[in-house]
N, C-alpha and C positions, 0 to 999 in steps of 0.2 A: 746833366739835368734835362737837356733837350730830349735825350734818348728816353729817360724815365717818363717824361711828359708824353712822348709818343706812345710808349707802351701803355700808359694810363688811358689814352684816347682809344687805342685798340680794344683794351679790356672793357671800357665803358660801352663802346659800340657793340661788342659781342654780347655783353650782359643785357643791353636793351633789346637786342634781337631775340634772345632767349625769353625774356619777359614777355615780349609781344606774342611769341608762339604759345607760351603757357596760357596767357589770357585768352587768346583766340581759341585754343583747344577747349578751355573751360566754358567759354561762351557758346561754342558749338554744341558741347555736351548738354548744357541746360536747354538750348533751343531744340535739340533733338528729343530729349525725354521730357521737356517742359516741366522740369522740377519746380514745384511751387510750394512755398511754406505758408500755411494758412492757420490762423488762430480763430477758433470759435468761442464766443462768449457764453454759449448755451449748448446743450446737447443737440446733435443732428443725427438724422438717419441716412444711411447709405446702403446700397444693395449688398447683400451677403446671404449666407445660409441662415434662414430665419430673419428676424428683425435685427439688423446690425446698427446699434446705437453707439455713436462716438461721444464720450463725455466732453464737456467744455475743455478746451486745451489747444495745443499747437500740433499740427500734423503736416506731413510731407506728401504731396500728390505727385505722382510720376506716370508717364506713359511707358508701358512696358513694350507695346507693339502697336504700330500705326501704319503698317504697310499694306493693309487691305481695307475693305469696307467695314470691318469689325475692329474697333480699337480696344485695347486692354489697359485699364488704369489700375494702379496700385496705390494704396494708402498706408503710410508708415507712421510710427511715432516720431517725435521731434529729432532724435538722433539716428533715426533709420535702423534701429536695432530690432524692431518688432514690426512685422507685417500684419495689419489689421484685416485687410480684405483686398481681393482682386476683383475688379468690376468689368463687366462687358459693357461696351459703349458703342454708340453709333454716331458718326460725324454729323454735327448739326451746324447750320449756317446762320450767321447774324449779319445784318446790313451795316451796322456801325461798329467800327473797331475802337477799342479803348486801350489806354496805356497801363491799365491795371487789371489784375485778376478779377473775373466776375463769376460768381456762383449764383445760380437761380434755384429757387425752392418752390415746391408745390404747396398749396394750402393744406393745413392739417387741422384736425379737431383741436379745440381749446385745451391747453395743458400738455399736448403731445409734442415731441421734438419735430422740428421741420425736416422734411425729406429733401435731400439735394436732387435736383432734376438735371442740371447741366453745369459744366465747368468750362469757362473760356479763358484761354491763356492770353496774356497781354500781346497786342499787336497782331492778332490773328482773327480772320473771319470765321474760321472753323473751330468749333468747340466739341465737347464730349457730352452727348445725351445719354444718361445712365439707364441701363436696362435692369429692371427689377424682376425677381422671381415671379412667376405668373400669379400665384395666390396673393402675394403682397401687392403686385401691380393692380389687381382688381380692386383691392381695398382702397388703394390710393386713388384710383380712377373714380370711385364712388364719392370720395371726399372732395376731389377737385372738379368733379362732373365733366371730365374730358378724358380722351384716351391716354393711356400710359404705356410706354414700351415695356415688353415683357418677354421672358423666355420660360418655357415649360421645364427646362433642365436646371437642376440645382447644381451650381458650380462651386466647389470648395476653393478657398483662397489659394491653396497650393496645387490646384489642378493644372495639368500641362496646358501650355498656350494653345495647342491644337484643339483642345476641348472647347475653349472659348470661341475659337474661330468657327468651329462646326455647329455651335449651339444655334438653334433656330430662334429668330426674333420676330415678334408680331407686336401689334398694338391692341390692347383690350379696352373696350368701352365700359362705362359704368354698368351696362346691362350684361356684361360678360361676353360680348361679341368680339370676334377678332376682325380687325380692319387693317388696311395697308399702313405700313410704317410711315409713309409719306404724310399721313394725317397728323403725325406728331412731330416729325423732323422737318425743319424748314429746308426747302430745296434752294440751291444757289441760283442766282440770275443767270440768264444765257449770256455768255461773253464770247467774243471772237477769240479763236485759238491763238496762242502765242507760245513760243518756245520756253520750256521751263529753264530756270537758272540752276544748273547742276554743278557749276564750278565752285570749288572751295577756295577761300582766301588763304589757306595755309601754304600752298606752294608759292604764292606771291610773297608772303611774309618770309618764307625760307629764302627766297631769292634776294629779298631786301637785306636779310641778315648776311648772306654771302657777299653781296656788294659792299656792305659796311666793312666786313673783314678785309675785302680786297683793297678798299680805300685806305684802311688803317695800315696794312702791310706796305702799300705804295708809299705812304708818308714815311715809314721807317726806312725804305730803300732809297729814297730820293737823295739824302746827303751822300751816301756811298756812290751812287750813280754820278753825282756832280764831281766828286773827287776823281773818279775814273776818267771822266771826260776832260778834266783839267790836266 
């Protein structure tokens, strides 16, 4: 009975170690691609070829690439079986972090769907400022009476990532003039340099799992060791 109990302890420790690794991997994946499930109660407009209107419903937002100054956002249906659009975005900064997803919208004419301007993931200062096709950006700039990020290149949802990275980005004013992107995107405050945290918690969790197994096997070996000493 004691041997059975010891085997149960080892199995339990091993299972807990695996569960910890699985949850950590899942959490890291969501933090990396910032997967966010959003439900809209009314139609909304997002950048796309032409006017891309999403009907009221539930959608999944993900970051496809964020390793440069051009970020790429994808929007899927609820079960991620259909890609609606791929969006070019520029990192934007906010002073106050929230623990919930934040979407900001530009003003629109009465009766028209609101256009998403930016998406902020929970717990992050940096968000995604959406870039609209230049023609549509000019129309939005005239409605909101302020510059809107734009690209003169029409990017298809299935276009290669490199096309999004190479696409020029400007800001257009209500008068159709091009101005610096900095007039739309909030610059971060100046901070003292500090080393980035690059270490992953997965190696530590794996080590904890191995230590748990070692403890379990030690418990199994103790009775035999005592008998040999006696």
